[in-house]
MDAnalysis code that builds the backbone (N, CA, C; Angstrom):
import MDAnalysis as mda
import numpy as np

u = mda.Universe.empty(408, n_residues=136, atom_resindex=np.repeat(np.arange(136), 3), trajectory=True)
u.add_TopologyAttr("name", ["N", "CA", "C"] * 136)
u.add_TopologyAttr("resid", np.arange(1, 137))
u.add_TopologyAttr("resname", ["MET", "GLU", "VAL", "SER", "ASP", "GLU", "ALA", "LEU", "ILE", "GLU", "LYS", "THR", "ASP", "HIS", "VAL", "LEU", "ILE", "GLY", "ARG", "ILE", "ILE", "GLY", "VAL", "ASP", "MET", "ILE", "ASP", "GLY", "ASN", "GLY", "LYS", "GLN", "ILE", "TYR", "ASP", "LEU", "THR", "ALA", "LYS", "THR", "GLY", "PRO", "LYS", "SER", "PRO", "ASN", "SER", "ILE", "ARG", "LEU", "VAL", "PHE", "VAL", "VAL", "ASP", "GLU", "VAL", "LEU", "GLU", "THR", "ASN", "SER", "LYS", "SER", "VAL", "PRO", "LYS", "ARG", "LEU", "PHE", "VAL", "PRO", "LEU", "ASP", "SER", "PHE", "MET", "HIS", "PHE", "SER", "PHE", "GLY", "GLN", "ILE", "LYS", "GLU", "GLU", "TYR", "PRO", "GLU", "ILE", "THR", "GLU", "GLN", "ARG", "LEU", "LEU", "LEU", "LEU", "SER", "GLY", "LYS", "LYS", "PHE", "GLN", "PRO", "PRO", "VAL", "ALA", "GLY", "HIS", "PHE", "GLN", "ARG", "ASN", "LEU", "GLN", "ASP", "LYS", "GLU", "TYR", "TYR", "LEU", "GLU", "LEU", "PHE", "LYS", "THR", "ASN", "LYS", "SER", "PHE", "LYS", "GLN", "ASP", "LYS"])
u.atoms.positions = np.array([
    [108.570, 127.168, 109.845],
    [108.288, 128.511, 109.377],
    [106.782, 128.652, 109.142],
    [106.195, 129.633, 109.769],
    [104.776, 129.903, 109.579],
    [104.604, 130.789, 108.351],
    [103.497, 130.588, 107.661],
    [103.203, 131.402, 106.489],
    [101.706, 131.704, 106.508],
    [101.351, 132.932, 106.165],
    [99.929, 133.300, 106.194],
    [99.205, 132.652, 105.020],
    [97.907, 132.467, 105.184],
    [97.095, 131.904, 104.101],
    [97.171, 132.783, 102.860],
    [97.186, 134.085, 103.058],
    [97.240, 135.021, 101.932],
    [98.557, 134.877, 101.167],
    [99.672, 134.765, 101.895],
    [100.976, 134.610, 101.251],
    [101.052, 133.278, 100.503],
    [100.435, 132.251, 101.052],
    [100.418, 130.942, 100.408],
    [99.584, 130.989, 99.129],
    [98.407, 131.548, 99.208],
    [97.497, 131.617, 98.059],
    [98.078, 132.485, 96.952],
    [98.804, 133.537, 97.331],
    [99.421, 134.425, 96.341],
    [100.310, 133.660, 95.362],
    [100.930, 132.581, 95.862],
    [101.862, 131.792, 95.041],
    [101.224, 130.503, 94.515],
    [99.934, 130.314, 94.754],
    [99.245, 129.084, 94.359],
    [98.667, 129.208, 92.955],
    [98.927, 128.188, 92.124],
    [98.375, 128.123, 90.768],
    [97.317, 127.033, 90.627],
    [97.328, 126.064, 91.537],
    [96.455, 124.904, 91.419],
    [95.826, 124.589, 92.770],
    [94.515, 124.418, 92.785],
    [93.795, 123.990, 93.983],
    [93.158, 122.649, 93.618],
    [93.619, 121.591, 94.289],
    [93.229, 120.235, 93.934],
    [92.759, 119.472, 95.169],
    [92.052, 118.380, 94.930],
    [91.726, 117.446, 95.998],
    [92.437, 116.142, 95.656],
    [93.167, 115.614, 96.627],
    [93.905, 114.392, 96.375],
    [94.140, 113.598, 97.644],
    [94.713, 112.412, 97.444],
    [95.047, 111.514, 98.555],
    [96.488, 111.055, 98.398],
    [97.178, 110.904, 99.529],
    [98.533, 110.354, 99.498],
    [98.394, 108.848, 99.301],
    [99.085, 108.337, 98.269],
    [99.049, 106.894, 98.008],
    [100.420, 106.247, 98.216],
    [101.416, 107.057, 98.561],
    [102.743, 106.509, 98.791],
    [103.766, 107.580, 99.088],
    [104.973, 107.132, 99.336],
    [106.106, 108.009, 99.628],
    [107.292, 107.460, 98.851],
    [108.072, 108.347, 98.238],
    [109.317, 107.891, 97.627],
    [110.434, 108.861, 97.959],
    [111.651, 108.468, 97.608],
    [112.815, 109.311, 97.869],
    [113.725, 109.226, 96.657],
    [114.245, 110.390, 96.272],
    [115.195, 110.440, 95.158],
    [116.445, 111.205, 95.591],
    [117.549, 110.921, 94.888],
    [118.786, 111.664, 95.153],
    [118.839, 112.877, 94.228],
    [119.931, 113.590, 94.248],
    [120.080, 114.805, 93.452],
    [120.000, 114.588, 91.950],
    [120.181, 113.343, 91.498],
    [120.096, 113.008, 90.071],
    [118.748, 112.409, 89.689],
    [117.825, 112.352, 90.652],
    [116.509, 111.794, 90.377],
    [116.437, 110.284, 90.492],
    [117.521, 109.666, 90.993],
    [117.566, 108.207, 91.137],
    [116.841, 107.799, 92.427],
    [116.015, 106.738, 92.324],
    [115.279, 106.245, 93.484],
    [116.208, 105.782, 94.590],
    [115.836, 106.096, 95.823],
    [116.548, 105.640, 97.015],
    [115.591, 104.721, 97.767],
    [116.097, 103.567, 98.193],
    [115.259, 102.606, 98.919],
    [115.691, 102.429, 100.365],
    [116.851, 102.979, 100.728],
    [117.406, 102.864, 102.078],
    [116.547, 103.693, 103.045],
    [115.873, 103.018, 103.969],
    [114.967, 103.699, 104.904],
    [115.703, 104.619, 105.874],
    [117.037, 104.463, 106.012],
    [117.793, 105.335, 106.920],
    [118.312, 106.589, 106.204],
    [118.152, 106.652, 104.879],
    [118.612, 107.830, 104.118],
    [117.880, 109.065, 104.616],
    [118.593, 110.182, 104.653],
    [118.035, 111.410, 105.244],
    [118.014, 112.575, 104.259],
    [117.201, 113.556, 104.623],
    [117.194, 114.846, 103.936],
    [117.766, 115.872, 104.908],
    [117.978, 117.062, 104.436],
    [118.503, 118.131, 105.277],
    [119.233, 119.139, 104.416],
    [119.648, 120.256, 105.008],
    [120.260, 121.348, 104.249],
    [121.449, 120.941, 103.375],
    [122.250, 119.973, 103.788],
    [123.432, 119.613, 103.002],
    [123.211, 118.345, 102.174],
    [121.990, 117.817, 102.200],
    [121.697, 116.577, 101.482],
    [121.041, 116.875, 100.136],
    [121.427, 116.150, 99.080],
    [120.773, 116.326, 97.780],
    [119.476, 115.508, 97.680],
    [119.186, 114.726, 98.723],
    [118.019, 113.849, 98.712],
    [116.716, 114.614, 98.893],
    [115.666, 114.055, 98.315],
    [114.342, 114.651, 98.419],
    [113.310, 113.553, 98.661],
    [112.500, 113.745, 99.707],
    [111.391, 112.829, 99.976],
    [110.145, 113.448, 99.365],
    [109.409, 112.617, 98.626],
    [108.206, 113.118, 97.956],
    [106.984, 112.318, 98.392],
    [105.884, 113.036, 98.602],
    [104.609, 112.383, 98.837],
    [103.981, 112.141, 97.474],
    [103.477, 110.945, 97.261],
    [102.859, 110.591, 95.990],
    [101.352, 110.743, 96.165],
    [100.777, 111.647, 95.382],
    [99.341, 111.926, 95.459],
    [98.634, 111.425, 94.217],
    [97.415, 110.942, 94.389],
    [96.526, 110.728, 93.268],
    [95.552, 111.909, 93.320],
    [95.333, 112.532, 92.176],
    [94.441, 113.695, 92.112],
    [93.023, 113.190, 91.866],
    [92.130, 113.505, 92.789],
    [90.729, 113.095, 92.679],
    [89.878, 114.156, 91.993],
    [90.228, 115.424, 92.203],
    [89.413, 116.500, 91.636],
    [90.259, 117.757, 91.447],
    [90.055, 118.417, 90.318],
    [90.719, 119.686, 90.038],
    [89.691, 120.784, 90.299],
    [89.972, 121.641, 91.290],
    [89.042, 122.722, 91.621],
    [89.380, 123.992, 90.851],
    [90.666, 124.317, 90.809],
    [91.159, 125.500, 90.090],
    [92.552, 125.190, 89.577],
    [92.868, 125.663, 88.371],
    [94.222, 125.503, 87.850],
    [94.438, 126.468, 86.694],
    [95.690, 126.786, 86.434],
    [96.017, 127.591, 85.250],
    [96.708, 126.706, 84.214],
    [96.648, 125.385, 84.424],
    [97.296, 124.424, 83.542],
    [96.276, 123.804, 82.583],
    [96.724, 123.494, 81.383],
    [95.848, 122.836, 80.409],
    [95.487, 121.424, 80.858],
    [96.421, 120.761, 81.537],
    [96.138, 119.421, 82.050],
    [96.842, 119.222, 83.394],
    [96.219, 118.423, 84.215],
    [96.764, 118.114, 85.533],
    [97.034, 116.608, 85.566],
    [98.271, 116.208, 85.885],
    [98.567, 114.776, 85.952],
    [97.676, 114.088, 86.992],
    [97.360, 112.838, 86.758],
    [96.539, 112.056, 87.699],
    [97.335, 111.716, 88.949],
    [98.679, 111.664, 88.804],
    [99.562, 111.335, 89.921],
    [100.621, 112.428, 90.052],
    [100.806, 112.913, 91.261],
    [101.786, 113.979, 91.512],
    [102.806, 113.527, 92.551],
    [104.054, 113.963, 92.364],
    [105.141, 113.693, 93.309],
    [105.518, 115.041, 93.927],
    [105.073, 115.262, 95.163],
    [105.245, 116.568, 95.809],
    [106.323, 116.464, 96.884],
    [107.416, 117.227, 96.721],
    [108.520, 117.129, 97.685],
    [108.203, 117.780, 99.022],
    [108.709, 117.144, 100.067],
    [108.657, 117.766, 101.397],
    [109.771, 118.800, 101.468],
    [109.743, 119.633, 102.470],
    [110.766, 120.661, 102.654],
    [112.135, 119.999, 102.804],
    [113.022, 120.219, 101.841],
    [114.329, 119.546, 101.832],
    [115.284, 120.062, 102.906],
    [114.942, 121.156, 103.556],
    [115.801, 121.666, 104.625],
    [115.501, 120.991, 105.962],
    [114.385, 120.277, 106.021],
    [114.039, 119.566, 107.252],
    [114.803, 118.250, 107.296],
    [115.173, 117.844, 108.489],
    [115.889, 116.582, 108.683],
    [114.873, 115.454, 108.865],
    [114.648, 114.701, 107.793],
    [113.751, 113.548, 107.834],
    [114.512, 112.334, 107.332],
    [114.127, 111.161, 107.830],
    [114.625, 109.931, 107.203],
    [113.495, 109.396, 106.340],
    [113.852, 108.677, 105.306],
    [112.873, 108.078, 104.405],
    [111.919, 107.178, 105.203],
    [112.474, 106.361, 106.097],
    [111.661, 105.456, 106.913],
    [110.683, 106.194, 107.807],
    [111.111, 107.318, 108.364],
    [110.257, 108.120, 109.245],
    [109.006, 108.587, 108.495],
    [109.175, 109.066, 107.275],
    [108.036, 109.575, 106.503],
    [107.180, 108.411, 105.994],
    [107.804, 107.310, 105.604],
    [107.028, 106.136, 105.176],
    [106.153, 105.615, 106.326],
    [106.675, 105.668, 107.547],
    [105.896, 105.256, 108.726],
    [104.712, 106.191, 108.952],
    [104.921, 107.471, 108.683],
    [103.868, 108.462, 108.894],
    [102.714, 108.291, 107.898],
    [103.011, 107.750, 106.728],
    [102.000, 107.553, 105.685],
    [102.010, 106.091, 105.216],
    [101.594, 105.154, 106.093],
    [101.680, 103.736, 105.755],
    [100.598, 103.258, 104.778],
    [99.546, 104.035, 104.638],
    [98.456, 103.626, 103.759],
    [97.843, 104.846, 103.089],
    [96.912, 104.606, 102.218],
    [96.260, 105.704, 101.500],
    [95.545, 106.600, 102.517],
    [95.731, 107.893, 102.379],
    [95.138, 108.839, 103.330],
    [93.740, 109.269, 102.886],
    [93.086, 109.965, 103.776],
    [91.830, 110.632, 103.452],
    [92.132, 111.708, 102.420],
    [91.100, 112.175, 101.750],
    [91.291, 113.277, 100.806],
    [91.723, 114.522, 101.557],
    [92.526, 115.329, 100.875],
    [92.958, 116.610, 101.434],
    [93.030, 117.637, 100.319],
    [93.025, 118.879, 100.718],
    [93.122, 119.992, 99.782],
    [94.600, 120.242, 99.505],
    [94.949, 120.351, 98.222],
    [96.331, 120.593, 97.823],
    [96.434, 121.953, 97.153],
    [97.355, 122.764, 97.638],
    [97.638, 124.081, 97.062],
    [99.034, 123.979, 96.463],
    [99.108, 124.011, 95.138],
    [100.390, 123.790, 94.469],
    [100.688, 124.894, 93.469],
    [101.930, 124.918, 93.008],
    [102.396, 126.023, 92.188],
    [103.226, 125.538, 91.003],
    [103.121, 126.243, 89.886],
    [103.993, 126.024, 88.743],
    [103.677, 124.814, 87.899],
    [104.479, 124.662, 86.834],
    [104.287, 123.569, 85.881],
    [104.606, 122.201, 86.474],
    [105.411, 122.189, 87.539],
    [105.786, 120.912, 88.162],
    [104.917, 120.582, 89.377],
    [103.916, 121.417, 89.650],
    [102.976, 121.173, 90.750],
    [103.724, 120.966, 92.067],
    [104.466, 122.008, 92.477],
    [105.289, 121.977, 93.678],
    [104.636, 122.829, 94.771],
    [105.083, 122.667, 96.026],
    [104.560, 123.520, 97.096],
    [104.857, 124.990, 96.801],
    [103.883, 125.886, 96.976],
    [104.118, 127.319, 96.754],
    [105.140, 127.883, 97.747],
    [105.149, 127.325, 98.948],
    [106.113, 127.673, 99.995],
    [106.583, 126.330, 100.562],
    [107.898, 126.146, 100.668],
    [108.444, 124.855, 101.125],
    [107.732, 124.367, 102.377],
    [107.226, 123.145, 102.295],
    [106.583, 122.530, 103.452],
    [105.132, 122.935, 103.681],
    [104.589, 123.821, 102.856],
    [103.211, 124.303, 103.046],
    [102.411, 124.093, 101.773],
    [101.576, 123.070, 101.761],
    [100.756, 122.851, 100.577],
    [99.513, 122.018, 100.848],
    [99.412, 121.376, 102.006],
    [98.248, 120.552, 102.325],
    [97.356, 121.271, 103.318],
    [96.076, 121.184, 103.076],
    [95.105, 121.757, 103.996],
    [93.959, 120.770, 104.186],
    [93.225, 120.961, 105.266],
    [92.071, 120.130, 105.574],
    [90.990, 120.349, 104.527],
    [90.393, 119.286, 104.057],
    [89.356, 119.377, 103.032],
    [88.156, 120.196, 103.502],
    [87.921, 120.226, 104.801],
    [86.817, 121.022, 105.353],
    [86.996, 122.516, 105.072],
    [88.227, 122.947, 104.804],
    [88.507, 124.365, 104.557],
    [88.464, 124.715, 103.071],
    [87.923, 123.820, 102.250],
    [87.908, 123.984, 100.792],
    [87.296, 125.323, 100.367],
    [86.124, 125.650, 100.852],
    [85.439, 126.886, 100.428],
    [86.247, 128.128, 100.789],
    [86.831, 128.122, 101.966],
    [87.653, 129.248, 102.425],
    [88.824, 129.483, 101.470],
    [89.566, 128.405, 101.130],
    [90.733, 128.553, 100.255],
    [90.330, 128.856, 98.816],
    [89.227, 128.297, 98.360],
    [88.751, 128.625, 97.010],
    [88.384, 130.101, 96.912],
    [87.739, 130.628, 97.931],
    [87.366, 132.047, 97.942],
    [88.620, 132.917, 97.959],
    [89.597, 132.557, 98.794],
    [90.872, 133.290, 98.832],
    [91.554, 133.256, 97.462],
    [91.563, 132.081, 96.832],
    [92.198, 131.907, 95.530],
    [91.519, 132.795, 94.485],
    [90.200, 132.758, 94.443],
    [89.450, 133.540, 93.445],
    [89.620, 135.041, 93.683],
    [89.614, 135.451, 94.935],
    [89.820, 136.865, 95.268],
    [91.206, 137.302, 94.848],
    [92.215, 136.489, 95.133],
    [93.588, 136.817, 94.753],
    [93.748, 136.881, 93.232],
    [93.121, 135.949, 92.529],
    [93.202, 135.879, 91.080],
    [92.588, 137.148, 90.461],
    [91.430, 137.543, 90.950],
    [90.801, 138.747, 90.392],
    [91.581, 140.000, 90.776],
    [92.214, 139.998, 91.950],
    [93.049, 141.119, 92.368],
    [94.243, 141.265, 91.418],
    [94.879, 140.133, 91.060],
    [96.006, 140.148, 90.138],
    [95.593, 140.667, 88.759],
    [94.405, 140.266, 88.306],
    [93.927, 140.688, 86.985],
    [93.606, 142.174, 86.959],
    [93.207, 142.726, 88.096],
    [92.864, 144.158, 88.176],
    [94.101, 145.049, 88.151],
    [95.255, 144.463, 88.488],
    [96.495, 145.265, 88.543],
    [96.967, 145.655, 87.162],
])
């Protein structure tokens, strides 16, 4: 599903810089899953999460931002735990994170990471949207 930058920013509360330091998987009760063949999908209660370390807080409406975040991938997509662990075998380069709410979740399922080179563009969009909301 494609989503416009404006629609994404409209639902964004936090603009952060972070790196993926791991991947984990939990079931519907929050219990860790270690089986690499376990899957996600529309009928599965499982959730694969990217584990981020937050390097810098650019914008937020929160009093504090955790140093480590567990951000779920789109649970409607069919992924296996092993497939995602293979995709992120080591610590990644820094990336821009656009997150929402008190639990620091994707504002739109599957859409929350952007290239760090686009930082100024997204910060400007965020600030413009924020001032637009305040003017209403």
